[in-house]
N, C-alpha and C positions, 0 to 999 in steps of 0.2 A: 904537817899542815897544808894548809890549801893550794892549790896551783896556781906560779906568780901570773900577774896580766898588770896592764897598765892600770896606771894610777886612777885616770877616768874609768875606765870598764869599773876598777874593781871599787871605786864609788861609788858609781850606779847597781853593780850587784846589791852590795849591801844593806843601799836605800829599798831598792828592789824586795831581797828577800823580808827588812825590817816592815813594810811596809804591807809587800803580800801576806807576811805571819800576824799582822795585826789585823786587817776589814779584810783578808779574802782579795781572788783572783778579780774576781769582776769588778770589786769595789776602787779598785786604783786604776788610774791611767797611767800612759809614757810619757803623758808633760806632767804629773804629780810627782812621776819617782824621776825624774827630769832636775824639778826644783829641787828634790828633799835630797838631793846628790850634790845639791849647791852649785850648779852646773846651769847657765842662763843661758843656755841656747834650746832651745826648743824641741830641736829631732834632734838631740844628742844622742838621748835613748835611740833613736830608730835607726841611725846613722851607726850605731856601732854592734848592733843586735839584730835589729830589721823587722823585729815582731814580738809582741810579749810572749806566744808558745816560743820564739828562740831565746827571747831571756833569763825564760822557765827554765829552757834545759840550758839554760849557760848556768845557771846556780847551781843545776844538780854536779853541771862538769868542774863546778870550783868547791865544791862540797867534797863531793862520793871520792876519788883518787884516794883521800888520807884513809877517811873511814875505810874503804877496802882496804889499803896495803895493811895498815892494822889489823884488822881480824884477821887475814889469814896469817901475816906476822906473829898474832897471838896463837894460832892454828897451830902454823911450823913448831914452834917450840913449845908451845902445853899438850897436843899432842891434842887428838877428838874421839878417846876412849872413851868417853863417860858423854854422858848427857850435858850434865851439869859444867863438867869443865866446855862443851861444843856451845854450848848455849850462854857463857859468860865471853866467852872470846866476839860474840855479836853486840853483845851487852855492853862491856866495860869501855870498845871504843864509843860507844850513842854518849856512854855517860857521861866520859870525859868531854865530849865535843860539849857537852849541858857548860861545862869549865868557862869555854872560852868567851870573852868577852865579848866581842865585838860582830857573835853570830848572835842569829834568829833561824839555824837551817830546821831544829829539828819542832818549834814549834812552828814551821813553814810548812811543814810536813803535815802535822799532828792539821792543821787548818784543811789541809788538801783534802784527808783522810776525812775528818768533820764536815764539810762540803759536799763529801763525792765522789771530788772531782779525779778517779781513779783513772782515768784515760788520761790527767799531765801526766801518770809516771813512765807512758810510753815515750815522752823524750830525755829519759836514763838514755844515755847512750847504754847499746847492744850488750857490752860486757859485762856493763855493771848488773845488769839485770838476767846475765846469765851466770855471774855471783851468786846473785840473790838466790836464783832459785835453785844452784845446786846446794849450795846451803840451806835451803829446805830443806831442799830432799834428802838429804843426808840426815837431818832433824829427824825423820818421818819413818829412818832405821830403827832410830831407838824407839819405837813409837808402832810397832808393827801390832803390839796385841791389842790396838786399835781399829775399827774396823773402818772402812771410807766411807760416807763422806767425811765422820768424823774429824779422822785425825791431820784429814787438810785443815780444816777446819777452827779446830786444836791451833795448831802452828799458827793459822793465819791471826786467832783473837788474841794470842798468845807477843808475839811480833807489831801488833795495832798496843798494846797494851807497852809493850816498851818505848814506844815512839812517845806516847802518851805522857808516862813517868819519865822519860827523858826529857820531855818537853813542858812538861808542869816544873822538873828543877832551872832548867834553865828561864823560865817566864820569872822562877821565886826569886833566881837571881837577879833579872832584868829589874825587881820592883821592890829588890834590896831584901826582901824577908828569907826569914829563918830556910832550912833546909838542913836535914838530917848530913850527919857525916858524909863525903862521899864513899869510903870503903863500905861501913853501914848502910848504907844506901843501896851502893849495889848489891849487896848480900842477901839483903832481907828483899830487892827486887829479883834475885837470881830464883831463894826461894821460893820464890810469888809461883816464879815463871814455869818451873821447874814446875812443883807441885799439879799445879791447873793445868800441866800438860799432861803429867802419867796417873792419873785419878783414874780407878777404877770406872769405866764406864757401866751405870746404873740400869736395875733392867727395867725402871720404866723409859728408860733412853735407847735399849734397845728395844723396846715392844714400838715403842712411839714408830721405833724408824724400820723398822717391818710392816707397819700401817702406811708404809708413803714412797712415793720412786722419785729417791729428790737428786736433780741430778748432778753430771759432776764437776765439784768445784777446777777451777785453773789456778796455778799457777801464779798466771799474770793478772791476776787481780790484786793481790801485793805486793808492795814493793818491797 
């Protein structure tokens, strides 16, 4: 479950998460968020959070602790000796969160990525960013047969696909549209993600790489 907060602040957080997820960061004002939260005080959002950037950070702080604890618990329970199991430790909590009735978090994150607002992820608490980076570095140990920068790019693309897939499930729930049974969807997504990351690099890709000089990719680009 998310961390506890006061009722007023929670209503503002949930309203902001929903509005940002649907309309984007720039398309929504603090005044609109306050109205959607049912607060008649026009300065309520600014009083509780100060600024839009701080409000975005608060959304991360509200949602991420449970997701990270859940991932760490699964890693402790199942181990990390297999790539598919390791990927499941990341994907299962996100898929579980897509079932949470009052959450737009995954759609919110997908919206940030869609509009190239990776700078916003700097608002994430440092322990969370460090944990995410360490997890992705752990994934990289299973992909030593793939040369850089392809390895980092594949992991980043795979994680983006996970966010979009779980966000789409969340959108479908919100619109009361049919979805695959939870475990079927999860297992199929794991098949797709692990297959994508471990696929052999073609001679065509290696040839293209040999004729270019791509800049190194940074983990900091990705959630």
